[in-house]
C-alpha positions in Angstrom: -3.1 31.8 -17.8 -2.4 35.0 -16.4 -1.6 36.4 -12.6 -3.5 39.5 -13.4 -6.4 39.6 -10.5 -3.4 39.1 -7.8 -1.2 41.9 -9.7 -4.1 44.1 -9.9 -4.7 44.0 -6.3 -1.0 44.1 -5.5 -0.7 47.6 -7.8 -4.2 48.8 -6.0 -5.6 49.0 -9.5 -9.3 48.2 -10.3 -10.4 45.7 -13.1 -12.7 48.9 -14.1 -9.9 51.1 -14.0 -7.6 48.7 -16.1 -10.5 48.9 -18.5 -10.9 52.5 -19.0 -7.3 52.6 -19.8 -7.5 50.1 -22.2 -10.6 51.3 -23.9 -12.0 48.0 -23.3 -15.4 46.5 -21.2 -15.0 45.9 -17.6 -16.6 42.3 -18.5 -13.4 41.9 -20.8 -10.9 42.3 -17.9 -13.0 41.0 -15.2 -12.9 37.3 -17.7 -8.9 37.7 -18.0 -9.0 38.0 -14.2 -10.7 34.9 -13.8 -8.6 33.3 -16.7 -12.0 32.7 -18.2 -10.5 34.6 -21.5 -6.8 35.8 -22.3 -6.2 38.9 -23.9 -4.2 39.0 -27.5 -0.6 39.5 -27.4 -0.6 43.2 -27.9 -3.2 43.9 -25.5 -1.4 41.7 -22.5 1.9 43.6 -23.5 0.3 47.1 -23.2 -1.2 45.6 -19.7 2.4 45.1 -18.7 3.1 48.8 -19.7 0.6 50.4 -17.9 1.5 48.2 -14.4 5.0 48.9 -15.0 6.1 45.0 -14.6 7.5 42.2 -16.8 5.9 40.0 -19.2 7.2 37.0 -16.9 5.6 38.6 -14.0 1.9 38.6 -15.3 2.4 35.3 -17.4 2.0 31.9 -15.5 3.4 28.8 -17.5 1.2 26.0 -18.3 
């Protein structure tokens, strides 16, 4: 599970903007933010790079 919605709010980055940067559909980012699906590891690492955060900041241990 990801803390994407919370981190995007803190960083003041919209889901639509993140989708544009990643080259994915905004609906996909919305699905990740709602924890309905998860991005691939490669995409997750790219999200961390874009948001300048550590992987451990993004991922919630289950």
